[in-house]
C-alpha positions as CSV (number, residue, x, y, z in Angstrom):
1,M,58.9,39.3,-1.1
2,P,60.2,43.1,-1.7
3,R,60.4,44.4,-4.9
4,L,61.9,47.6,-6.3
5,S,60.1,50.5,-7.6
6,L,60.4,52.9,-10.2
7,D,61.6,55.5,-7.9
8,G,63.7,53.0,-6.3
9,R,62.1,52.5,-3.0
10,N,61.0,49.0,-1.9
11,R,57.3,48.1,-2.3
12,T,55.7,44.8,-0.4
13,A,53.0,43.1,-3.0
14,H,49.8,43.2,-1.6
15,R,47.7,40.1,-2.8
16,H,43.7,40.8,-2.4
17,G,41.1,38.3,-1.1
18,F,37.3,38.0,-0.4
19,T,36.6,39.9,2.0
20,L,34.1,38.3,5.1
21,V,31.2,40.5,4.0
22,E,31.7,39.2,0.2
23,L,31.9,35.7,1.7
24,L,28.5,36.3,3.3
25,V,27.0,37.7,0.2
26,V,28.2,34.5,-1.8
27,I,26.9,32.4,0.9
28,A,23.5,34.2,1.2
29,I,23.0,33.6,-2.5
30,I,23.7,30.2,-2.6
31,G,21.4,29.7,0.0
32,V,18.7,31.6,-1.5
33,L,19.4,29.5,-5.0
34,M,19.4,26.2,-2.6
35,G,16.1,27.2,-1.5
36,L,14.8,27.7,-5.0
37,L,15.9,24.5,-6.4
38,L,15.2,21.9,-3.3
39,P,11.0,21.9,-3.9
40,A,11.3,21.3,-7.7
41,V,14.1,18.7,-7.3
42,Q,11.8,17.4,-4.3
43,Q,8.6,17.3,-6.2
44,A,10.5,15.9,-9.2
45,R,11.9,12.9,-6.8
46,A,8.4,12.9,-5.5
47,A,6.9,12.4,-9.7
48,G,9.8,9.8,-10.3
49,Y,8.4,7.6,-7.3
50,R,4.9,8.0,-8.3
51,M,5.7,6.8,-11.6
52,S,7.8,4.0,-10.3
53,S,5.0,3.1,-8.2
54,A,2.5,3.5,-11.3
55,N,4.4,0.6,-13.1
56,Q,4.7,-1.5,-10.1
57,L,0.7,-2.3,-10.1
58,R,0.4,-2.3,-13.8
59,Q,2.7,-5.2,-13.1
60,I,0.3,-6.6,-10.5
61,G,-2.6,-5.7,-12.6
62,L,-1.1,-7.9,-15.8
63,A,-0.4,-10.6,-13.2
64,L,-4.0,-10.4,-11.8
65,T,-5.4,-10.7,-15.4
66,N,-3.2,-13.5,-16.5
67,Y,-3.9,-15.6,-13.3
68,E,-7.7,-14.9,-14.2
69,S,-7.7,-15.9,-18.1
70,A,-5.8,-19.2,-16.7
71,R,-8.4,-20.0,-13.6
72,G,-11.1,-18.6,-15.0
73,R,-11.2,-16.3,-11.6
74,Y,-9.1,-14.1,-9.5
75,P,-7.0,-15.3,-6.5
76,A,-9.0,-15.0,-3.3
77,G,-8.3,-11.5,-1.1
78,Y,-7.1,-14.7,1.3
79,T,-8.1,-17.9,2.0
80,S,-9.5,-19.7,5.0
81,D,-10.4,-23.4,5.5
82,P,-12.1,-23.7,8.8
83,V,-12.8,-27.8,8.0
84,R,-8.8,-28.2,8.0
85,F,-7.9,-25.8,10.6
86,A,-9.2,-24.3,13.5
87,P,-11.1,-21.0,13.1
88,H,-10.5,-17.7,15.2
89,A,-13.4,-17.7,18.0
90,V,-14.0,-13.7,16.7
91,T,-13.1,-13.4,13.0
92,L,-14.0,-16.7,12.3
93,D,-10.5,-16.8,9.9
94,A,-8.7,-19.7,9.6
95,G,-5.4,-21.5,7.9
96,P,-4.0,-22.1,5.5
97,G,-4.3,-17.8,5.0
98,W,-2.6,-17.2,1.9
99,A,-3.3,-14.0,0.2
100,W,-3.6,-12.6,-3.4
101,G,-0.2,-11.5,-3.6
102,T,1.1,-15.2,-3.0
103,M,-1.3,-16.9,-5.4
104,I,0.1,-14.4,-8.3
105,L,3.9,-14.8,-8.0
106,P,4.2,-17.2,-11.0
107,Y,2.7,-14.7,-13.0
108,L,5.2,-11.8,-11.5
109,E,8.5,-13.7,-12.6
110,Q,8.6,-15.4,-9.1
111,G,7.4,-19.0,-9.9
112,G,10.6,-20.5,-8.1
113,L,9.6,-18.6,-5.0
114,Y,6.2,-20.2,-5.6
115,D,7.3,-23.2,-5.6
116,K,9.3,-23.3,-2.3
117,L,6.0,-22.6,-0.5
118,N,4.2,-25.4,1.1
119,L,0.6,-24.0,0.3
120,S,-1.2,-27.2,1.8
121,L,0.2,-25.6,5.2
122,P,-0.7,-22.5,7.0
123,C,1.4,-19.6,5.7
124,W,2.6,-19.2,9.2
125,A,4.2,-23.0,9.5
126,P,7.4,-23.2,10.5
127,E,7.9,-25.0,7.0
128,N,7.6,-22.0,5.0
129,A,9.1,-19.4,7.8
130,V,12.3,-18.7,5.4
131,A,10.6,-18.4,2.1
132,V,7.6,-16.0,3.3
133,Q,10.2,-13.5,4.1
134,S,11.4,-12.9,0.8
135,K,11.7,-9.1,-0.6
136,I,9.7,-9.1,-4.0
137,S,10.4,-5.8,-6.0
138,S,6.9,-6.3,-7.3
139,F,5.5,-5.4,-4.1
140,L,7.4,-2.4,-3.1
141,S,7.3,1.0,-4.1
142,A,10.7,3.1,-4.1
143,G,9.2,6.1,-2.8
144,A,7.7,4.3,0.2
145,D,8.2,6.0,4.0
146,S,7.9,3.0,5.5
147,G,10.6,0.5,4.9
148,F,11.3,-2.5,2.6
149,D,12.3,-5.0,4.8
150,A,10.2,-7.9,6.4
151,I,7.6,-7.1,8.9
152,Q,6.8,-8.5,12.2
153,I,3.4,-10.1,12.4
154,T,2.1,-9.7,16.3
155,D,-0.9,-10.7,18.0
156,S,-3.1,-8.7,20.4
157,S,-0.8,-9.4,23.4
158,G,2.2,-7.9,21.1
159,T,3.4,-11.5,20.8
160,V,5.7,-12.1,17.4
161,V,3.8,-14.8,15.3
162,G,5.3,-14.6,12.4
163,V,7.8,-12.6,9.9
164,F,6.3,-12.0,6.3
165,G,7.6,-9.8,3.4
166,R,6.4,-6.8,3.1
167,S,4.3,-5.1,0.6
168,H,3.4,-1.8,-0.3
169,Y,0.0,-2.6,-2.0
170,V,-3.5,-4.1,-0.8
171,A,-6.6,-5.2,-2.6
172,N,-10.2,-3.8,-2.3
173,V,-12.7,-5.6,-0.1
174,G,-15.3,-3.5,-1.4
175,Q,-17.3,-0.2,0.9
176,D,-18.0,-2.3,3.9
177,E,-15.2,-4.2,6.5
178,P,-16.1,-7.4,6.5
179,W,-13.6,-8.0,9.1
180,G,-15.7,-5.8,11.5
181,Y,-18.6,-8.1,12.6
182,S,-18.3,-10.4,15.3
183,V,-19.9,-14.2,15.1
184,S,-23.3,-12.8,15.9
185,D,-23.1,-10.3,13.4
186,W,-22.6,-12.3,10.3
187,K,-26.0,-12.4,9.4
188,S,-26.1,-8.4,9.2
189,L,-23.5,-8.5,6.6
190,P,-24.5,-6.0,3.7
191,S,-25.6,-7.2,0.6
192,S,-22.8,-8.9,-1.7
193,R,-23.6,-5.9,-4.0
194,F,-21.5,-3.5,-1.8
195,F,-18.4,-6.1,-2.0
196,G,-15.0,-5.8,-3.9
197,P,-13.2,-8.1,-6.2
198,F,-11.3,-9.6,-3.4
199,Y,-12.5,-10.9,0.4
200,R,-11.7,-14.1,2.1
201,N,-12.5,-17.3,0.1
202,S,-13.3,-14.8,-2.7
203,R,-13.7,-16.2,-6.3
204,T,-14.6,-13.6,-8.2
205,R,-15.1,-14.0,-12.2
206,A,-14.9,-11.1,-14.3
207,A,-18.0,-11.3,-15.3
208,E,-19.4,-11.2,-12.1
209,I,-17.7,-7.3,-12.0
210,L,-21.3,-6.0,-13.1
211,D,-19.9,-2.4,-12.7
212,G,-17.5,-3.0,-15.4
213,L,-13.5,-3.8,-15.0
214,S,-12.5,0.1,-15.8
215,N,-15.1,1.1,-12.8
216,T,-13.8,-1.1,-10.2
217,V,-10.7,-0.4,-7.9
218,F,-8.8,-3.9,-7.7
219,V,-5.2,-3.0,-5.7
220,G,-3.8,0.3,-4.6
221,E,-1.1,1.8,-2.2
222,H,-0.7,1.3,1.2
223,M,2.7,2.6,2.6
224,S,2.4,5.0,5.2
225,I,0.2,4.5,8.2
226,S,0.8,0.6,9.0
227,N,2.7,-2.4,7.6
228,K,1.1,-5.2,4.9
229,T,2.4,-8.2,3.3
230,W,2.0,-9.9,0.4
231,V,1.8,-13.6,2.0
232,G,-1.2,-14.1,3.9
233,V,-3.0,-13.8,7.1
234,I,-2.8,-15.4,10.6
235,P,-5.7,-15.7,12.5
236,G,-5.8,-13.5,15.7
237,T,-3.1,-11.1,14.5
238,E,-3.4,-7.5,13.9
239,S,-2.4,-4.8,11.9
240,C,-1.6,-1.8,14.1
241,P,-0.3,1.7,13.0
242,A,3.3,2.3,12.8
243,D,3.4,5.2,15.0
244,I,1.2,5.1,18.0
245,N,1.1,8.8,18.4
246,R,-0.2,9.5,15.2
247,F,-3.0,11.9,14.9
248,P,-5.7,11.5,14.2
249,L,-5.3,8.4,15.8
250,T,-5.8,5.1,14.1
251,E,-6.5,1.6,16.1
252,C,-4.9,-1.5,15.5
253,D,-7.3,-3.6,13.1
254,A,-7.9,-7.2,12.1
255,A,-5.6,-9.8,10.3
256,A,-7.5,-9.4,7.0
257,T,-6.4,-5.7,7.0
258,F,-2.9,-7.0,6.4
259,V,-3.8,-7.6,2.7
260,L,-7.2,-6.0,2.2
261,S,-8.5,-2.5,2.2
262,H,-12.3,-0.8,2.1
263,S,-13.8,2.5,1.4
264,G,-16.2,3.0,3.4
265,P,-19.5,3.6,4.6
266,A,-19.4,0.5,6.8
267,A,-22.2,-0.5,9.0
268,S,-20.4,0.4,11.7
269,E,-19.5,4.2,10.7
270,P,-22.6,5.0,8.5
271,G,-21.5,7.9,6.0
272,I,-17.7,7.9,6.8
273,I,-15.6,7.3,3.4
274,H,-12.1,7.6,3.5
275,P,-10.6,8.7,0.0
276,P,-7.1,7.5,-0.9
277,G,-4.8,9.3,1.5
278,Y,-7.2,10.9,3.5
279,P,-5.3,12.2,6.5
280,T,-7.8,10.5,8.6
281,A,-7.2,6.8,7.1
282,H,-7.3,4.3,9.1
283,V,-4.8,1.2,8.7
284,C,-7.5,-0.6,6.7
285,Q,-7.6,2.3,4.0
286,F,-5.6,2.9,0.8
287,F,-2.7,5.0,1.7
288,S,0.5,7.0,0.5
289,P,2.8,10.1,1.2
290,W,1.4,12.2,-1.6
291,H,-1.8,13.3,-0.9
292,G,-3.8,10.7,-2.7
293,A,-2.6,6.9,-4.1
294,N,-1.9,5.2,-6.9
295,I,-4.9,2.6,-7.6
296,L,-4.9,0.0,-9.8
297,F,-8.2,-0.9,-11.7
298,G,-9.9,-4.1,-13.2
299,D,-9.1,-3.3,-16.8
300,G,-5.3,-2.9,-16.0
301,S,-5.3,1.0,-15.8
302,V,-3.5,2.9,-13.1
303,R,-4.7,6.3,-12.0
304,F,-3.7,8.5,-9.3
305,I,-6.5,9.3,-7.4
306,S,-6.6,12.7,-4.9
307,N,-7.8,12.6,-1.5
308,D,-10.1,15.2,-2.5
309,V,-11.8,12.9,-4.4
310,N,-15.6,12.8,-4.4
311,P,-16.4,10.5,-1.3
312,D,-19.5,8.9,-3.0
313,V,-17.5,8.7,-6.4
314,W,-14.7,6.8,-4.7
315,S,-17.1,4.6,-2.8
316,A,-19.0,3.7,-5.9
317,A,-15.6,2.5,-7.7
318,C,-15.1,0.2,-4.6
319,S,-18.0,-1.9,-4.9
320,M,-18.0,-4.6,-8.4
321,A,-21.6,-4.4,-8.7
322,G,-23.7,-1.4,-6.8
323,R,-24.7,0.1,-10.2
324,E,-24.1,3.1,-9.0
325,P,-23.3,5.5,-11.7
326,V,-19.3,6.2,-11.3
327,N,-17.7,9.5,-13.0
328,I,-14.5,7.7,-13.6
329,E,-13.1,11.0,-14.4
330,F,-11.3,11.3,-11.1
């Protein structure tokens, strides 16, 4: 609105705003600040996820300890009864297939779910189909990049034969991969001193872990390369990479790798060891998105093991009675 000046002339009031250049400068400053803050926020978020996952592993460790205290042994990596159920022609896996994760459910405050499972039937039996799809928070990491929903279990032809609840954690079978042997090779399995605490029909007692609980890997993260489950093993199925175009490539592996992991070296891969999170790791190794993995040891401690850990030290920690010198200060 016009206004009267002191000299009596009309003046028009001028209102000043930001110029385009000023706006661009402000936007540029905001962009720079965001660029500086974003990595810090992402690092803080990743640290929080790692801490949360470590707490999950501690719960699992306590459950395993309580199981061993109550029963005098740790749960089997997974169960196989070739007398009651026909064994698979190659792996010799048979029902009922229930894995270590199922066995410790009562010690994870999941007694109600455990009671719903008919353990005398195979884990893939229709009577168990609903319960085995359950989402259990103790087996899920908030930082996982592979999802939280139940997973489809398929055979070598791609046919879905079951749907199981997901897990972001697998147990340690040792250095070699027993599922990698055909029937004709079973007699050439390496000495049991290279075994880990969990394998098919294992009945490991704490006293049998001659390397010491604090020096022996029990359970660790696997949440990126492939899908895992807490439920069990269906003979003849395969654990396959989530990304078929992943490089370095990793092939599908035996059903046991849905619940178990090994460090190497294997007889079929002499000298090859895959530390946790190593870029060339396969579906049968520990892996997480943060260049290493949280690992639970037999004494209940959880340590973050970087992917640049000394491979020989890592392999030694994955055997339970190898008598190898282990520098536990990873």
